[in-house]
N, C-alpha and C positions, 0 to 999 in steps of 0.2 A: 512523761509516763514510759514505763518501760512494756511493751505491748509483745516479748517474746514469747510470753505465757500467757497470752489471750487466744482464744482458740480462734483460727480465721470462719472456722463456717459453724455454726451450731443449728442441724437439726429438734424439731420442736415436738414431733410424732406425729399423728394423722387422726383426726378428729371427724366424727359424723355429726358437723356445723354448720354453720355460715364461715367465709373466708374470715384468715387472720384480720386485725382490727389493729393490732397497737401491741408494742410491746414495751417494757420496762426491764432496769438492769438493777442491779444490787451489786457491783463488784468489791466493796469490802465484804460478805458474807459469801459471794461464789452463784449467784440465781439471777435466773434470766424469769418474769413471768410475760404469757402470752394473753391476751384478750380473743378468745375464739367466740365474738358476739353472742351466744349463751352459757361460756365457760370460763374459768380463766384457769391458766394451766401455769404448774409450775415448773423449773427442770433446775437442775446445776449447770453451769456454764459448757462442761462436758456434753450436754443435751439427756444426762441421766435423768428420767421422770419422778417428781418427789412427789408431786400430788396435784389436785385440779379441783374447782368447785361448778358444781353441775346445775343445771336447775332454770340458770334466768329466763324467764320468760321475756325481758324485754332487749334492746340492744345494747351490749358491753362494747363501749368505742374504744376511743384511744384511753391510752392507762400512763401512768408517772409514775417513779419511785419518789418517795417524800422524803429525803436522808434525814432531818432533824425526827422525826415520828417512828420511821421504819416502816411508815406504811405504804399501801400502792391504792393512789385514788383512780378514778375512770367517771366518764361521762357513761351515763346511765337513762336510755330514753325511753319511754313506752308511749307509742301513739297508732293510733285508728288512721295509717295509709297504709300505702302497699309493701313500705317497711314493715313494720307493724304486722300488717296480715300477713305477709307471709313466713312470720318468724310464728307466728300462731299455726299455722300449717304447718309447717314445717315440726313442732313438737306435739301436734295432733292434737289438740286444743282447741275449745269453741268459748275462753273463758274470754269475758269483754275486754276489749283493750280502752286506759285510759288515757289521755294525752298528757303526761305528766312527764318530767324531767330532773334526773336525779344525778349529783355528783354520790358515786358511790365509793365505797372506803375500807377496803380489807387487810385485814390485822393478818398478814400473810405470814405470820410465825408459826400462825395455828396450823397452815395447809401442810400435813404430814401423809396423804395419803388418798386414793383415787374419790373421785365421787360426793366428797363432802356436800353437806346442804350450806348452802348460805347463809341460813340465819345465825348462826353463832360464830361466823367468821365477817360478814359484810354489814355492813350497819348506810343508810342511806339521807343523803339532805337530801329537803328538794328545794329544789332552782323556779321561782316564784316567776322571778323577772322575764326566766325563759320562758315558763308555759303560758305569763299574759303573752310576751312577743309572737308566740305560734298560733294563741287564739285569738291576734288580734283583728277587727275588720280594719284597711284605712285605705282610704281617697288615694286615689294618683293622681297626678299633674294632668291629666287626660279624663278626668270624672269619672273614672271608674271605681268601682267598689271589693276590691280583691282581699283575700286572705293572708295572716302571715303577715306584720308588720315588717319592715327588714329585708321581706323573703326567708324568714327564718323557719329556718325546716327541722328545730331540736337543735343540738350539741352534738357533739363529736371529739376535736382534740382536748386534749387535757396535757398541761405541763407544770412542771413545779419549777421557779427561777424568781430570784431576786427581784422589784418591781421596775418598769420601767425610766431609765434617767436617775434608779437609785444605785451606788456603787457597788461591786462584783461579790461581796462580803455581804452581804444586806442578809437580810432574814426569806429565805422560799414561801411565796405565797402558791397556793394552785389557780391555777390559768385554765378557762372554759373557753374553745372558743365554737361560737355556733356553726351549726348547720346551713347551707343556704338554698333555695330551692333554686334549679336553673329556669330560668325567665330571662327569654332576650329584648320583651317585651316591656319590661320595668327597666323604670330610672333609679329606681330606690334600693337596688337589692347589689350594688357596686363596692361597698366596703364588707369584706370580715368582720367580725365582732366580737371582742373578746373580754370579756368577763374576770374579774378580780377577787378572791376570797380567800380567808383568813383559814388555813385548814387545821387552828385547832379549835373554832368558830364553829367551823361545818360541822366537824366532830363533834362538839358540844352540842350542836340543834340538829341532832340524827337521831336516826329510830334503827332497829332491824326492817326488814322491810318486808311486811306480807302481802306478796302479788298477788293474790287474789281481792286484796283491800286496799289500794297504794294509799301508806298515808301521806300527809301536808307541812310533816317536821321540817322548819328550816330557815335560813337569812330570810330578812324582810326584803333586804336587796343587798346585792354585790356591793362590796368596798369601790370598786373601782368597775365602769365600763367604756373601752377602750373602742375607737372604731380607725381600720384601717384602708386606704383604697387602695381595690386590686381589680376593678374590675369583677363582673356576676364569675363566681366558679359554680360546681356543677356539684351541689350540696357540702359547698364547705370547705373549711380546713377539715380534713382527714386525721392529722395527724400534726399534733402541733409540740414543738421540742425545742430548747435553748441549750445553745451552745456557749458554755462560758467561754470555751478560746477565743471564738468570734464576736463573743457580745453578742450575738444574735438570736435571735426566734426565729425558726426553720417553720414555715407553714406551709403542709405539702397538700395538696388541694387537684383534686380530677379536675383538667383544663374547662376553662368555660367556652361558651361557643358565641358570644356577640362581637357582631364586626366591629372592627374599632381597637379591640384589644389585643396584645401577643396570643393571651390564655395561656399562659406559659403551668408545668405540675407543681411550679415551687417560688415562690415569694420568700424574701428574707425580710423582715424586721429590725431597728437598729433598737438594739435592748440599752444601748447608754444615751440613746436621746429621750430627753422628757417629753412626755405630750404639750400638747400646745392647742387651746381651744380651737375649734371653728366650726364652717358651715358643712353641713354633708352634703353632697352633692346629690343632686334627684331628688333629694325628700320633700314633702310638699305636706303641712306650710315649712318655709325654712328653720330649720331646728341645728341647731349648736352641739357639736360634741367633743369630747375629751380626743385627738388626732393620733396616731401612731406614724412615724414614718420608714419610708421601707428606705433599706442601704441602695447603694449607687447603681444597681439595677433596675429600680423603681419598680413598673409596674409590667415594663419585659422580662422582671422572676430568672430563674436561669430554668437548663434546660436539662435537669436531671429527673428519669422517670422512675427511680426507685423512694419509696419514705409514704405516701399512703396509708399504707402499710403495716406500719412500723418504723420508729427510727430512733433510737438513743446516743446519744451524747453521752462519749466516755470520759472526753478530755482531751486537752493536747491536739484537735485537731484528727481524733479517733471516733468512728460512728459505728453501733450496729445496727443494721438497716434489714429490713424485713425482703425475702424474696418468695412472693407465695405459691401455690400452686394447689395441685390435688390429683391426686391416684385413688386407685380399688378400696384404699381402707380409709377416704377423707378427705379431708381441708387439713395443707399441713404448711407450714412457712421454714423457708430455711436462713439462717440469721447469717448474715457476711459482715466479715469487718473492712468497713472503708476510712482512709481516710483523705481528708480535703486540706490538698496542698495546692498555696497560690490562685486558689478561688476554682481550683478542680477537684471531684472526687475523682479518688484513684484506688486500686485493688492492691493493698500494701503487697509486698512480698513475703 
């Protein structure tokens, strides 16, 4: 890759929203997209504003550019918890919040001006599996009955990538990672959970989203459900990204708090390794799942402090990574170009 013409820094602009949740990059057309929780922003690679989609009353999290369709996919959640109620307060609405989870799909070529309504640009596909896990009551090994199967707090991470164990040139699926509540008293919440969906099927079983009456149109089940043992984290995978150069999935998290784990901010899953059947640690009754393999770092992970608010692999070991901030005009991010060399991130000259 010739990186000479790639900007080393891209400023998103400032917005009166919550902080940046994720970024997605279309190098071929020269655009970068930013999720600011309740809006999607589009700029060119020089940081010139192109347009935005406003008015999302849920939590738009990590986003991913899907090269075959040209769409941006992202996690979108509506829930009646501290996060959902905080968004409602910020937007000044008393609209009741339903606990529902979606993959949002944006026809980003139509984003051409500020503050566009989502209706003509975004479709959403309801994720029944996530919603059921979020709402579930489960009995732990100590007899307690608690909410949220596997500690599910919803969804956040989102990536477009070939399936685990498949050749690098295979089709790009959409992967969505669970959020996981931080809870050191449970043993069933030590896996990150990643669902795989066919992107065209998601589009086929989707509708525009009436946020006053959210629909339940979506796939009956994911194409695959994967588990990767990391130890409990704080709100699960914040950003999920596939790097074709290393054939690894980057799981950017807010570090966990459980004693006995290193609790790093970044785990690396081996995309070249096929999933294998195995028992889920800490889950009662004994339950099998499709297990993913971490790379050689294992549960020690990588001590790299950036990526939880946006990471996009560009190829050949280069990444755009979000460095979020806030000022008098609102929240912003400065996206910086990083290079992964000999297993360590560095800022190229």
